[in-house]
Backbone as a chain_set.jsonl record, in Angstrom:
{"seq": "MKGVKYAFKYVLDNEEISPHRHFQLMAGNLIRTERVWEICSQIAETLNQVEPLSNFDSYLNISPPIKNVEENLRMARKQLGFRQVAFNMEVVGKARFKEVCPGKYATIGYDNSMNALRAAVPIFGRGNVRSNFVLGAQPVEELLDGVRELAEYGIASDYSVFVPKPGTPWAGRLSPDIKTTIDFTNELVAIYKQHGFRGIYCGLSSRSNIFHEVMAG", "coords": {"N": [[-36.191, -10.574, -7.761], [-37.836, -12.519, -9.058], [-39.934, -11.973, -10.214], [-38.972, -10.608, -12.767], [-37.906, -12.452, -13.822], [-40.095, -14.226, -14.11], [-41.771, -12.645, -15.946], [-39.982, -12.009, -18.054], [-39.791, -14.752, -19.057], [-42.188, -15.321, -19.706], [-43.254, -13.426, -21.968], [-41.35, -14.309, -23.88], [-42.375, -16.873, -24.348], [-44.755, -16.752, -25.0], [-45.345, -14.623, -27.139], [-44.428, -14.089, -30.346], [-41.741, -12.924, -31.46], [-40.375, -11.146, -34.192], [-38.839, -9.881, -37.277], [-36.608, -10.118, -35.844], [-34.999, -9.782, -32.782], [-34.93, -7.124, -30.503], [-33.262, -6.003, -27.335], [-33.078, -4.03, -24.596], [-31.602, -2.867, -21.582], [-32.042, -0.439, -19.357], [-31.376, 2.39, -17.317], [-31.978, 5.122, -15.09], [-29.873, 8.162, -13.69], [-28.155, 7.699, -10.677], [-27.069, 8.93, -7.812], [-24.838, 7.083, -6.734], [-23.227, 5.622, -8.758], [-21.923, 3.101, -8.945], [-23.769, 1.433, -7.574], [-25.989, 1.443, -9.52], [-24.817, -0.097, -11.483], [-24.402, -2.463, -10.087], [-27.127, -3.2, -9.721], [-28.074, -3.446, -12.194], [-26.509, -5.617, -13.055], [-27.391, -7.543, -11.753], [-30.057, -7.914, -12.594], [-29.659, -8.57, -15.252], [-28.278, -10.931, -15.224], [-30.38, -12.412, -13.991], [-31.995, -12.431, -15.973], [-30.633, -13.724, -18.021], [-30.615, -16.331, -17.018], [-33.152, -17.177, -18.286], [-32.976, -16.981, -21.099], [-29.938, -16.502, -23.012], [-28.55, -13.115, -23.15], [-26.976, -12.435, -25.261], [-28.123, -13.707, -27.334], [-29.785, -11.656, -28.434], [-30.396, -8.608, -30.1], [-28.806, -6.543, -28.101], [-28.628, -3.982, -25.863], [-27.309, -2.2, -23.362], [-27.757, 0.677, -21.489], [-27.083, 2.601, -19.708], [-25.532, 4.739, -16.7], [-22.195, 5.552, -17.041], [-19.448, 3.436, -15.772], [-17.566, 4.329, -12.823], [-15.511, 3.535, -11.228], [-13.425, 0.832, -11.386], [-13.365, 0.619, -14.058], [-12.818, -0.73, -16.867], [-12.932, -3.359, -16.17], [-15.586, -3.646, -15.437], [-16.908, -2.887, -17.741], [-15.698, -5.28, -19.384], [-17.15, -7.437, -18.167], [-20.123, -6.771, -18.781], [-19.84, -7.029, -21.195], [-18.878, -9.791, -21.776], [-19.533, -11.583, -19.778], [-22.294, -10.978, -19.113], [-23.484, -10.551, -21.52], [-24.016, -8.323, -23.463], [-24.256, -6.967, -26.492], [-23.966, -4.3, -27.242], [-23.152, -0.931, -25.74], [-24.204, 2.064, -24.227], [-23.549, 5.411, -23.219], [-25.175, 7.948, -22.133], [-24.338, 11.32, -23.221], [-25.607, 13.655, -23.799], [-24.848, 16.397, -24.681], [-22.013, 17.967, -26.194], [-18.75, 18.597, -25.22], [-17.234, 19.998, -22.345], [-17.613, 22.345, -20.821], [-19.889, 22.826, -21.748], [-21.504, 20.586, -20.981], [-21.322, 20.897, -18.38], [-23.055, 23.043, -18.053], [-25.308, 22.307, -19.193], [-26.29, 19.727, -18.129], [-25.999, 19.649, -15.305], [-26.403, 17.737, -13.137], [-25.353, 15.352, -13.811], [-22.732, 16.157, -14.428], [-21.917, 16.761, -11.795], [-21.818, 14.295, -10.559], [-21.092, 12.082, -11.984], [-19.151, 13.289, -13.98], [-17.644, 14.707, -16.75], [-15.147, 14.056, -18.013], [-15.152, 11.576, -16.903], [-16.988, 10.138, -17.997], [-16.514, 10.5, -20.87], [-13.977, 9.142, -20.828], [-14.868, 6.388, -20.295], [-16.441, 6.003, -22.58], [-14.532, 5.77, -24.421], [-12.964, 3.847, -23.436], [-14.566, 1.561, -23.614], [-14.836, 0.769, -26.521], [-12.604, -0.913, -27.393], [-13.434, -3.306, -26.3], [-16.296, -3.953, -26.903], [-16.285, -3.346, -29.61], [-15.704, -1.264, -32.517], [-18.247, 1.076, -33.221], [-20.218, -0.406, -31.733], [-20.554, 0.985, -29.378], [-22.233, 3.532, -27.918], [-23.603, 7.088, -27.8], [-25.918, 9.193, -26.862], [-27.242, 12.31, -28.005], [-28.714, 15.527, -27.59], [-30.446, 17.213, -29.908], [-30.557, 20.469, -30.59], [-29.948, 21.327, -27.998], [-27.572, 22.454, -28.051], [-25.157, 24.524, -30.373], [-25.271, 23.518, -33.563], [-23.215, 22.722, -35.221], [-21.341, 22.636, -33.299], [-21.915, 20.502, -32.014], [-21.986, 18.555, -34.222], [-18.801, 18.471, -34.508], [-18.08, 17.539, -32.282], [-19.425, 14.988, -32.578], [-18.139, 14.051, -34.754], [-15.508, 13.786, -33.846], [-15.831, 11.76, -31.616], [-16.6, 9.737, -33.561], [-13.995, 8.966, -34.813], [-12.959, 7.86, -32.823], [-14.335, 5.371, -32.894], [-16.805, 5.624, -31.821], [-20.201, 5.531, -32.13], [-22.964, 7.957, -32.42], [-26.133, 8.832, -31.366], [-29.403, 10.617, -31.504], [-31.618, 12.667, -30.033], [-34.853, 14.798, -30.616], [-34.884, 17.923, -29.194], [-37.484, 19.025, -27.1], [-39.383, 21.559, -25.71], [-40.576, 21.786, -22.151], [-43.346, 22.621, -20.263], [-42.591, 24.44, -17.165], [-39.816, 23.846, -16.836], [-36.653, 24.843, -16.903], [-35.916, 25.526, -19.503], [-38.152, 25.839, -20.852], [-39.168, 28.013, -22.482], [-37.542, 27.719, -24.639], [-36.998, 27.009, -28.327], [-37.706, 24.283, -30.322], [-35.564, 22.469, -32.608], [-35.947, 23.469, -36.093], [-37.75, 21.745, -38.774], [-35.822, 21.755, -41.239], [-33.373, 21.887, -39.947], [-33.406, 19.52, -38.509], [-33.14, 17.627, -40.631], [-31.111, 18.384, -42.093], [-29.092, 17.74, -40.005], [-29.348, 15.063, -39.654], [-28.486, 14.218, -42.239], [-25.937, 14.687, -42.255], [-24.942, 13.366, -40.153], [-25.754, 10.632, -40.999], [-23.786, 10.381, -43.156], [-21.562, 10.565, -41.754], [-21.823, 8.13, -40.183], [-21.729, 6.496, -42.656], [-19.026, 6.624, -43.382], [-17.406, 5.576, -41.323], [-18.431, 2.946, -41.295], [-20.746, 2.544, -39.531], [-23.663, 1.439, -37.961], [-27.138, 1.89, -38.052], [-28.971, 2.727, -34.787], [-30.827, -0.09, -33.145], [-33.413, -0.773, -35.496], [-34.955, -0.422, -38.585], [-37.609, -1.081, -38.043], [-38.323, -0.75, -35.259], [-39.558, 1.063, -32.502], [-38.579, 4.309, -32.519], [-36.901, 7.731, -32.071], [-36.451, 9.303, -34.26], [-35.56, 9.979, -37.801], [-33.638, 8.402, -38.88], [-33.208, 5.819, -39.821], [-34.581, 5.699, -42.234], [-33.266, 7.543, -43.593], [-30.688, 6.514, -43.765], [-31.377, 4.282, -45.407], [-31.625, 5.517, -48.087]], "CA": [[-35.983, -11.019, -9.119], [-38.623, -13.611, -9.316], [-40.933, -11.498, -10.898], [-38.434, -10.09, -13.707], [-37.602, -13.754, -14.622], [-41.093, -14.601, -14.776], [-42.335, -11.734, -16.997], [-39.285, -12.337, -19.348], [-39.808, -15.809, -19.636], [-43.749, -15.431, -20.197], [-42.954, -13.015, -23.028], [-40.542, -15.133, -24.588], [-43.151, -17.888, -24.341], [-46.324, -16.373, -25.639], [-45.016, -13.627, -28.153], [-43.759, -14.151, -31.496], [-40.957, -11.744, -31.618], [-39.875, -11.39, -35.318], [-38.064, -11.139, -37.784], [-35.356, -10.403, -34.821], [-35.179, -9.322, -31.517], [-33.854, -6.239, -29.798], [-33.375, -6.044, -25.934], [-32.32, -2.801, -23.993], [-31.706, -2.634, -20.256], [-31.876, 0.891, -19.269], [-31.562, 3.203, -16.259], [-31.467, 6.74, -14.821], [-28.79, 8.279, -13.051], [-28.036, 7.885, -9.473], [-25.658, 9.35, -7.084], [-23.817, 6.015, -6.697], [-23.237, 4.784, -10.131], [-21.579, 1.6, -8.734], [-25.001, 0.665, -7.553], [-26.763, 1.27, -10.996], [-24.235, -1.129, -12.264], [-24.781, -3.768, -9.452], [-28.622, -3.645, -10.074], [-28.407, -3.888, -13.657], [-26.021, -6.898, -13.285], [-28.527, -8.706, -11.152], [-31.283, -8.131, -13.442], [-29.16, -9.332, -16.565], [-27.797, -12.483, -14.623], [-31.715, -13.209, -13.88], [-32.672, -12.769, -17.504], [-29.809, -14.747, -18.755], [-31.202, -17.821, -16.676], [-34.117, -17.607, -18.947], [-32.329, -16.861, -22.27], [-28.637, -15.694, -22.873], [-28.749, -12.139, -23.611], [-26.14, -12.561, -26.526], [-28.861, -14.227, -28.512], [-30.518, -10.461, -28.781], [-29.533, -7.477, -30.45], [-28.854, -6.204, -26.695], [-27.966, -2.839, -25.381], [-26.94, -1.784, -21.977], [-27.79, 1.935, -21.43], [-26.943, 3.156, -18.19], [-24.63, 5.462, -16.042], [-20.688, 5.026, -17.117], [-18.738, 3.118, -14.409], [-16.639, 5.449, -12.395], [-14.251, 2.988, -10.671], [-13.138, -0.471, -12.178], [-14.194, 0.801, -15.545], [-12.693, -1.68, -17.781], [-13.539, -4.694, -15.442], [-17.264, -3.483, -15.538], [-17.368, -2.981, -19.179], [-15.981, -6.471, -19.751], [-18.426, -8.02, -17.285], [-21.046, -6.294, -19.286], [-19.83, -7.674, -22.665], [-18.38, -10.977, -21.823], [-20.364, -12.368, -18.853], [-23.532, -10.681, -19.022], [-23.921, -11.037, -22.91], [-24.565, -7.361, -23.943], [-23.575, -6.546, -27.74], [-23.75, -3.052, -27.212], [-23.288, -0.276, -24.555], [-24.483, 3.466, -24.42], [-23.673, 6.188, -21.902], [-25.715, 9.228, -23.113], [-23.93, 12.486, -22.881], [-26.653, 14.859, -24.117], [-24.169, 17.501, -25.274], [-20.686, 17.645, -26.312], [-17.845, 19.823, -24.373], [-16.981, 19.743, -20.851], [-18.202, 23.585, -20.317], [-21.56, 22.812, -22.105], [-21.98, 19.49, -20.256], [-21.524, 21.355, -16.899], [-24.309, 24.126, -18.069], [-26.745, 21.717, -19.649], [-26.262, 18.6, -17.153], [-25.28, 19.935, -13.905], [-26.501, 16.595, -11.988], [-24.355, 14.269, -14.381], [-21.348, 16.749, -14.136], [-21.571, 16.746, -10.382], [-21.907, 12.895, -9.896], [-20.114, 11.33, -12.792], [-18.059, 13.91, -14.656], [-17.408, 14.679, -18.177], [-14.065, 13.231, -18.229], [-15.076, 9.841, -16.726], [-17.929, 9.56, -19.034], [-15.698, 10.481, -22.308], [-13.035, 8.018, -20.81], [-15.727, 5.069, -20.519], [-16.838, 5.387, -23.941], [-13.49, 5.213, -25.273], [-12.406, 2.292, -23.067], [-15.357, 0.438, -24.205], [-14.38, 0.446, -27.889], [-11.941, -2.53, -27.544], [-14.223, -4.429, -25.659], [-17.484, -3.838, -27.604], [-15.976, -3.085, -30.932], [-16.365, -0.002, -33.103], [-19.668, 1.135, -33.636], [-21.078, -0.9, -30.665], [-20.396, 1.923, -28.435], [-22.973, 4.632, -28.529], [-23.906, 8.094, -26.881], [-26.932, 10.05, -27.463], [-27.214, 13.625, -27.871], [-29.917, 16.247, -27.851], [-30.486, 18.181, -31.073], [-31.399, 21.81, -30.202], [-29.405, 21.816, -26.861], [-26.129, 23.343, -28.268], [-25.08, 24.892, -31.797], [-25.401, 22.356, -34.319], [-22.013, 22.692, -35.64], [-20.42, 22.425, -32.105], [-22.334, 18.962, -31.944], [-21.216, 17.688, -35.199], [-17.587, 18.507, -34.41], [-17.895, 16.42, -31.212], [-19.676, 13.619, -33.161], [-17.013, 13.498, -35.892], [-14.303, 13.214, -32.974], [-16.207, 10.505, -31.179], [-16.751, 8.594, -34.552], [-12.747, 8.691, -35.061], [-12.666, 6.792, -31.716], [-15.096, 4.124, -33.082], [-18.211, 5.723, -30.939], [-21.384, 6.139, -32.764], [-23.504, 9.211, -31.946], [-27.466, 8.951, -31.899], [-29.77, 11.939, -31.091], [-33.127, 13.011, -29.768], [-34.959, 16.376, -30.834], [-35.336, 18.733, -28.02], [-38.772, 19.426, -26.987], [-39.438, 22.277, -24.333], [-41.493, 21.223, -21.317], [-43.502, 23.413, -19.213], [-42.257, 24.232, -15.75], [-38.609, 23.541, -16.776], [-35.648, 26.056, -17.121], [-35.961, 25.597, -20.884], [-39.748, 25.774, -21.289], [-39.41, 28.926, -23.674], [-36.553, 27.332, -25.97], [-37.532, 26.53, -29.244], [-37.125, 22.969, -30.689], [-35.0, 22.762, -33.957], [-36.893, 23.238, -37.138], [-37.366, 20.369, -39.58], [-34.684, 21.64, -42.004], [-32.194, 21.757, -39.268], [-33.233, 18.013, -38.039], [-32.937, 16.931, -41.906], [-29.724, 18.575, -42.442], [-28.223, 17.377, -39.276], [-29.514, 13.68, -39.802], [-27.876, 13.82, -43.264], [-24.493, 14.849, -41.498], [-24.913, 12.056, -39.385], [-25.683, 9.571, -41.859], [-22.501, 10.649, -43.801], [-20.318, 10.017, -40.721], [-21.92, 6.815, -40.133], [-21.089, 5.545, -43.652], [-17.629, 6.97, -43.366], [-16.985, 4.825, -40.34], [-19.02, 1.714, -41.189], [-21.455, 2.219, -38.374], [-25.189, 1.082, -38.246], [-28.32, 2.799, -36.908], [-29.454, 2.131, -33.628], [-32.037, -0.707, -33.429], [-33.668, -1.232, -36.969], [-36.098, 0.674, -39.136], [-38.793, -1.513, -37.636], [-38.644, -0.703, -34.066], [-39.924, 2.47, -32.238], [-37.786, 5.252, -32.317], [-37.421, 8.887, -32.237], [-35.739, 9.986, -35.684], [-35.79, 9.461, -39.107], [-32.253, 8.066, -39.246], [-33.053, 4.624, -40.937], [-35.152, 6.217, -43.68], [-32.002, 8.284, -44.468], [-29.779, 5.532, -44.461], [-31.734, 3.501, -46.774], [-32.062, 6.428, -49.222]], "C": [[-36.802, -12.159, -9.719], [-39.59, -13.047, -10.448], [-40.366, -10.902, -12.539], [-38.284, -11.437, -14.425], [-38.987, -14.204, -14.927], [-41.622, -13.869, -15.922], [-41.376, -11.862, -18.236], [-39.423, -13.687, -19.857], [-41.539, -16.014, -20.261], [-43.783, -14.619, -21.644], [-42.342, -13.838, -24.113], [-41.436, -16.333, -25.174], [-44.43, -17.877, -25.185], [-46.259, -15.141, -26.447], [-44.351, -14.033, -28.998], [-43.009, -13.159, -31.902], [-40.024, -11.892, -32.961], [-39.755, -9.987, -36.304], [-36.836, -11.093, -36.848], [-35.801, -9.672, -33.844], [-34.283, -8.171, -30.634], [-34.345, -6.281, -28.216], [-32.514, -4.9, -25.166], [-32.823, -2.703, -22.415], [-31.043, -1.151, -20.113], [-32.049, 1.489, -17.867], [-31.318, 4.314, -16.046], [-30.203, 6.72, -14.278], [-28.87, 8.665, -11.529], [-26.77, 8.569, -8.93], [-24.394, 8.2, -7.112], [-23.864, 5.167, -7.915], [-22.995, 3.189, -9.888], [-22.88, 0.776, -8.279], [-26.064, 0.565, -8.684], [-26.2, -0.188, -11.469], [-24.455, -2.587, -11.422], [-26.189, -4.158, -9.659], [-28.82, -4.399, -11.268], [-27.697, -5.257, -13.909], [-26.734, -7.962, -12.959], [-29.507, -8.805, -11.868], [-30.878, -8.913, -14.882], [-28.817, -10.573, -16.18], [-29.244, -13.196, -14.711], [-32.079, -13.368, -15.386], [-31.961, -13.698, -18.351], [-30.111, -16.162, -18.354], [-32.316, -18.299, -17.774], [-33.757, -17.872, -20.71], [-31.006, -16.092, -22.387], [-29.199, -14.285, -23.801], [-28.027, -11.866, -25.167], [-27.135, -12.888, -27.798], [-30.078, -13.129, -28.937], [-29.618, -9.505, -29.384], [-29.68, -6.509, -28.879], [-27.991, -4.927, -26.57], [-28.038, -2.514, -23.808], [-26.773, -0.391, -21.748], [-27.953, 2.558, -20.282], [-25.738, 4.134, -17.904], [-23.045, 4.968, -16.495], [-20.177, 4.559, -15.755], [-17.724, 4.131, -14.094], [-15.256, 4.617, -12.045], [-14.565, 1.443, -11.57], [-13.788, -0.409, -13.563], [-13.975, -0.416, -16.281], [-13.063, -3.114, -17.395], [-15.111, -4.547, -15.543], [-17.718, -3.77, -16.906], [-17.052, -4.664, -19.901], [-16.758, -7.482, -19.087], [-19.67, -7.793, -18.138], [-21.131, -7.127, -20.778], [-19.661, -9.477, -22.478], [-19.284, -11.921, -20.871], [-21.875, -12.133, -18.957], [-24.164, -10.834, -20.58], [-24.292, -9.617, -23.825], [-23.687, -7.063, -25.269], [-23.148, -5.308, -27.766], [-23.782, -2.247, -26.016], [-23.426, 1.233, -24.928], [-24.404, 3.957, -23.099], [-24.031, 7.558, -22.513], [-25.109, 10.354, -22.481], [-24.702, 13.618, -22.95], [-26.057, 15.815, -24.876], [-22.534, 17.351, -25.418], [-19.913, 19.055, -25.718], [-18.061, 19.949, -23.184], [-17.757, 21.249, -20.193], [-19.691, 23.342, -20.622], [-22.07, 21.788, -21.417], [-22.033, 20.204, -18.874], [-22.969, 22.309, -16.735], [-25.523, 23.134, -18.215], [-26.96, 20.484, -18.413], [-25.607, 18.672, -15.916], [-25.094, 18.707, -12.97], [-25.395, 15.514, -12.485], [-22.989, 14.649, -14.089], [-21.095, 16.27, -12.818], [-21.096, 15.067, -9.826], [-21.113, 12.134, -10.929], [-18.792, 12.212, -13.487], [-18.027, 13.85, -15.998], [-16.396, 14.119, -18.467], [-13.995, 11.832, -18.111], [-16.044, 9.612, -17.61], [-17.262, 9.656, -20.343], [-14.621, 9.198, -22.145], [-13.639, 6.6, -20.637], [-16.06, 4.98, -21.423], [-15.642, 4.792, -24.53], [-12.88, 3.764, -24.75], [-13.425, 1.145, -23.45], [-15.411, 0.017, -25.684], [-13.782, -0.899, -28.131], [-12.539, -3.406, -27.014], [-15.424, -4.869, -26.331], [-17.183, -3.796, -29.111], [-16.378, -1.65, -31.402], [-17.582, -0.177, -33.562], [-20.696, 0.373, -32.758], [-20.984, -0.166, -29.452], [-21.086, 3.078, -28.875], [-23.142, 5.759, -27.419], [-24.926, 8.855, -27.53], [-27.23, 11.542, -26.938], [-28.537, 14.346, -28.455], [-29.767, 17.116, -28.793], [-31.177, 19.188, -30.614], [-30.656, 22.056, -28.605], [-28.115, 22.706, -26.886], [-26.294, 23.57, -29.699], [-24.841, 23.752, -32.507], [-24.046, 22.062, -34.885], [-20.868, 22.091, -34.622], [-20.53, 20.891, -32.014], [-21.643, 18.165, -32.878], [-19.593, 17.58, -35.23], [-17.289, 17.589, -33.477], [-18.174, 14.972, -32.059], [-18.678, 13.24, -34.121], [-15.698, 12.96, -35.085], [-14.779, 11.973, -32.402], [-16.091, 9.409, -32.208], [-15.222, 8.132, -34.645], [-12.509, 7.583, -33.874], [-13.278, 5.245, -31.803], [-16.414, 4.151, -32.07], [-19.152, 6.099, -32.012], [-22.314, 7.05, -32.132], [-25.151, 8.984, -32.343], [-28.069, 10.384, -31.172], [-31.35, 11.802, -30.787], [-33.479, 14.401, -30.103], [-35.267, 16.835, -29.46], [-36.811, 19.158, -28.253], [-39.03, 20.083, -25.681], [-40.652, 22.051, -23.512], [-42.064, 22.278, -20.394], [-42.893, 23.241, -17.784], [-40.718, 24.066, -15.591], [-37.909, 24.915, -17.074], [-35.735, 26.528, -18.647], [-37.255, 25.459, -21.526], [-39.838, 26.804, -22.518], [-38.502, 28.659, -24.843], [-37.281, 26.848, -26.932], [-36.924, 25.001, -29.761], [-36.651, 23.297, -32.042], [-36.219, 22.709, -35.041], [-36.601, 22.175, -37.979], [-36.11, 20.424, -40.621], [-33.434, 21.384, -41.292], [-32.115, 20.207, -38.704], [-32.899, 17.251, -39.416], [-31.734, 17.103, -41.979], [-28.66, 17.789, -41.415], [-28.38, 15.647, -39.377], [-28.751, 13.347, -41.176], [-26.244, 13.883, -43.166], [-23.992, 13.6, -40.915], [-24.724, 10.832, -40.007], [-24.34, 9.312, -42.66], [-21.402, 10.169, -42.976], [-20.541, 8.498, -40.525], [-21.251, 5.862, -41.29], [-19.617, 5.681, -43.675], [-16.864, 5.935, -42.508], [-17.511, 3.49, -40.266], [-19.929, 1.563, -40.116], [-22.936, 1.778, -38.971], [-26.055, 1.701, -37.447], [-28.694, 1.9, -35.64], [-30.745, 0.994, -33.628], [-32.152, -1.242, -34.798], [-34.722, -0.302, -37.258], [-37.512, 0.168, -38.831], [-39.258, -1.199, -36.221], [-38.959, 1.04, -33.735], [-38.592, 3.114, -32.244], [-37.791, 6.834, -32.391], [-36.952, 10.007, -33.34], [-35.956, 9.244, -36.789], [-34.507, 8.748, -39.581], [-32.159, 6.649, -40.292], [-33.579, 4.796, -42.29], [-34.099, 6.766, -44.57], [-31.118, 7.397, -45.006], [-30.167, 4.79, -45.452], [-32.042, 4.385, -47.98], [-33.489, 6.669, -49.524]], "O": [[-36.465, -12.686, -10.78], [-39.915, -13.697, -11.441], [-41.2, -10.762, -13.434], [-38.552, -11.485, -15.625], [-39.136, -14.61, -16.08], [-41.931, -14.535, -16.91], [-41.869, -11.832, -19.364], [-39.199, -13.866, -21.055], [-41.88, -16.797, -21.148], [-44.386, -15.219, -22.534], [-42.912, -13.976, -25.195], [-41.259, -16.731, -26.325], [-44.945, -18.777, -25.848], [-47.32, -14.517, -26.423], [-43.327, -14.533, -28.534], [-43.503, -12.402, -32.738], [-39.039, -12.629, -32.92], [-40.545, -9.067, -36.09], [-36.004, -11.986, -37.006], [-36.819, -8.983, -33.912], [-33.151, -8.376, -30.196], [-35.501, -6.524, -27.872], [-31.285, -4.96, -25.192], [-33.981, -2.53, -22.034], [-29.96, -0.76, -20.549], [-32.976, 1.001, -17.22], [-30.411, 4.807, -16.716], [-29.466, 5.735, -14.262], [-29.466, 9.663, -11.122], [-25.698, 8.707, -9.52], [-23.238, 8.448, -7.452], [-24.507, 4.12, -7.989], [-23.618, 2.269, -10.418], [-23.013, -0.408, -8.588], [-26.9, -0.338, -8.708], [-26.891, -1.166, -11.753], [-24.643, -3.653, -12.008], [-26.473, -5.35, -9.77], [-29.404, -5.465, -11.463], [-28.118, -6.006, -14.79], [-26.803, -9.036, -13.557], [-30.015, -9.927, -11.873], [-31.627, -9.686, -15.48], [-29.138, -11.443, -16.989], [-29.408, -14.265, -15.3], [-32.426, -14.45, -15.86], [-32.496, -14.362, -19.238], [-29.932, -17.097, -19.134], [-32.433, -19.474, -18.125], [-34.222, -18.789, -21.388], [-30.977, -14.993, -21.833], [-29.961, -14.299, -24.767], [-28.546, -11.174, -26.043], [-26.994, -12.461, -28.944], [-31.078, -13.465, -29.572], [-28.392, -9.507, -29.27], [-30.697, -5.845, -28.677], [-26.869, -4.816, -27.065], [-29.104, -2.701, -23.223], [-25.593, -0.042, -21.777], [-29.036, 3.034, -19.941], [-24.957, 4.344, -18.833], [-22.793, 3.805, -16.181], [-20.431, 5.189, -14.729], [-17.097, 4.723, -14.972], [-14.148, 4.941, -12.471], [-15.577, 1.092, -12.177], [-14.566, -1.231, -14.048], [-14.925, -1.195, -16.359], [-13.452, -3.934, -18.227], [-15.764, -5.568, -15.759], [-18.585, -4.575, -17.246], [-17.824, -5.211, -20.689], [-16.948, -8.506, -19.744], [-20.365, -8.806, -18.211], [-22.105, -7.66, -21.309], [-20.38, -10.261, -23.098], [-19.698, -12.99, -21.319], [-22.641, -13.094, -18.884], [-25.319, -11.235, -20.72], [-24.858, -9.814, -24.901], [-22.471, -6.925, -25.135], [-22.043, -5.061, -28.25], [-24.437, -2.749, -25.102], [-22.79, 1.645, -25.899], [-24.867, 3.424, -22.09], [-23.283, 8.176, -23.271], [-25.265, 10.482, -21.267], [-24.485, 14.555, -22.182], [-26.714, 16.179, -25.851], [-21.925, 16.577, -24.68], [-20.342, 20.208, -25.751], [-19.245, 20.03, -22.855], [-18.407, 21.182, -19.15], [-20.582, 23.634, -19.824], [-23.254, 21.958, -21.127], [-23.052, 19.935, -18.238], [-23.727, 22.358, -15.766], [-26.52, 23.158, -17.494], [-28.04, 20.536, -17.824], [-24.767, 17.859, -15.528], [-24.121, 18.518, -12.239], [-24.672, 14.912, -11.692], [-22.155, 13.869, -13.632], [-20.19, 15.461, -12.613], [-20.278, 14.772, -8.955], [-20.295, 11.397, -10.379], [-17.635, 11.793, -13.478], [-18.438, 12.796, -16.483], [-16.588, 13.415, -19.459], [-13.284, 11.036, -18.724], [-15.847, 8.524, -18.151], [-17.516, 8.68, -21.049], [-14.411, 8.398, -23.056], [-12.89, 5.645, -20.841], [-16.216, 3.795, -21.72], [-15.589, 3.667, -25.027], [-12.453, 2.841, -25.444], [-13.084, -0.033, -23.565], [-15.995, -1.015, -26.013], [-14.251, -1.79, -28.839], [-12.136, -4.54, -27.275], [-15.654, -6.077, -26.384], [-18.036, -4.321, -29.826], [-17.215, -0.966, -30.812], [-18.031, -1.168, -34.137], [-21.9, 0.481, -32.994], [-21.361, -0.737, -28.43], [-20.791, 3.653, -29.922], [-22.878, 5.484, -26.249], [-24.802, 9.154, -28.717], [-27.408, 11.873, -25.766], [-29.224, 13.975, -29.407], [-28.874, 17.94, -28.595], [-32.328, 19.01, -30.218], [-30.93, 23.136, -28.083], [-27.72, 23.462, -25.999], [-27.227, 23.068, -30.327], [-24.111, 22.921, -31.967], [-23.838, 20.853, -34.988], [-19.894, 21.387, -34.891], [-19.563, 20.132, -31.951], [-20.861, 17.267, -32.565], [-19.081, 16.69, -35.909], [-16.349, 16.818, -33.667], [-17.35, 14.064, -32.17], [-18.41, 12.046, -34.254], [-14.99, 12.024, -35.455], [-14.097, 10.992, -32.7], [-15.6, 8.318, -31.918], [-15.062, 6.915, -34.564], [-11.898, 6.538, -34.095], [-12.945, 4.262, -31.141], [-16.968, 3.152, -31.61], [-18.834, 7.008, -32.779], [-22.425, 6.744, -30.945], [-25.453, 8.959, -33.536], [-27.384, 11.105, -30.446], [-32.105, 10.953, -31.262], [-32.608, 15.257, -29.952], [-35.879, 16.117, -28.669], [-37.266, 19.548, -29.328], [-38.954, 19.438, -24.635], [-41.745, 22.104, -24.076], [-41.234, 22.868, -19.702], [-42.71, 22.133, -17.279], [-40.237, 24.113, -14.459], [-38.523, 25.921, -17.428], [-35.642, 27.712, -18.973], [-37.382, 24.992, -22.658], [-40.519, 26.49, -23.494], [-38.64, 29.266, -25.905], [-38.278, 26.212, -26.594], [-35.752, 24.687, -29.555], [-37.158, 24.232, -32.661], [-37.243, 22.046, -34.88], [-35.483, 21.664, -38.032], [-35.452, 19.413, -40.868], [-32.508, 20.776, -41.83], [-31.029, 19.678, -38.467], [-32.337, 16.167, -39.265], [-31.032, 16.092, -41.951], [-27.609, 17.299, -41.827], [-27.36, 15.005, -39.128], [-28.365, 12.183, -41.282], [-25.471, 13.241, -43.877], [-22.946, 12.988, -41.131], [-23.811, 10.052, -39.738], [-23.876, 8.179, -42.788], [-20.469, 9.487, -43.401], [-19.619, 7.695, -40.67], [-20.537, 4.876, -41.11], [-18.993, 4.686, -44.045], [-15.799, 5.469, -42.913], [-17.173, 2.796, -39.308], [-19.993, 0.423, -39.657], [-23.259, 1.781, -40.159], [-25.807, 2.03, -36.286], [-28.694, 0.671, -35.566], [-31.738, 1.395, -34.236], [-31.306, -1.985, -35.295], [-35.281, 0.44, -36.451], [-38.499, 0.785, -39.233], [-40.448, -1.342, -35.941], [-38.686, 1.987, -34.472], [-37.575, 2.469, -31.987], [-38.848, 7.275, -32.841], [-37.07, 11.23, -33.267], [-36.431, 8.108, -36.817], [-34.417, 8.54, -40.791], [-31.361, 6.449, -41.208], [-33.164, 4.21, -43.29], [-33.964, 6.612, -45.784], [-30.756, 7.321, -46.18], [-29.404, 4.583, -46.395], [-32.746, 3.903, -48.867], [-33.806, 7.413, -50.452]]}, "num_chains": 1, "name": "protein.A"}
């Protein structure tokens, strides 16, 4: 962890980050999700020795906990200082999740993921619990129905646009066209406004959608 601590301190000491600062700790999916939480907690504790993560617009974007769910979520918020948490589902619906994300389905489970998202809302607050979805991985109306349901719980949905990659099972699948992307974004903005959510990061940060521009009108 010495290298992590040094690098974080070096950036803060030598870079002028303005007008505000984002920080995201992100990890992939491992079979042992408790190990993911253990490693990320160690990293966050080390970074907090340099400057509290609560001073940043901070996000913990990892696999949802399966064991000691509320305990881990409270630790992430109260002890480690993360302001927001994200468990990315990619698609909505148990059958669709099993089809599109067989690895996540086998190691984490759809119900476990959804339960963790809902359990995080009282701890982090409405709109500070997020999940990312892949636009183009399922019918748009199906996705929107799920996004609306999540919003009722206080969970904000973000999205990435599907892009086919050579050599993958979906190499021949088409990306959503520009009209579909714009229409979906407009619907998502309406959901955000209805529930008082704000966009992830900000309009100045690197991102993969046009959400902030649409929010701003």
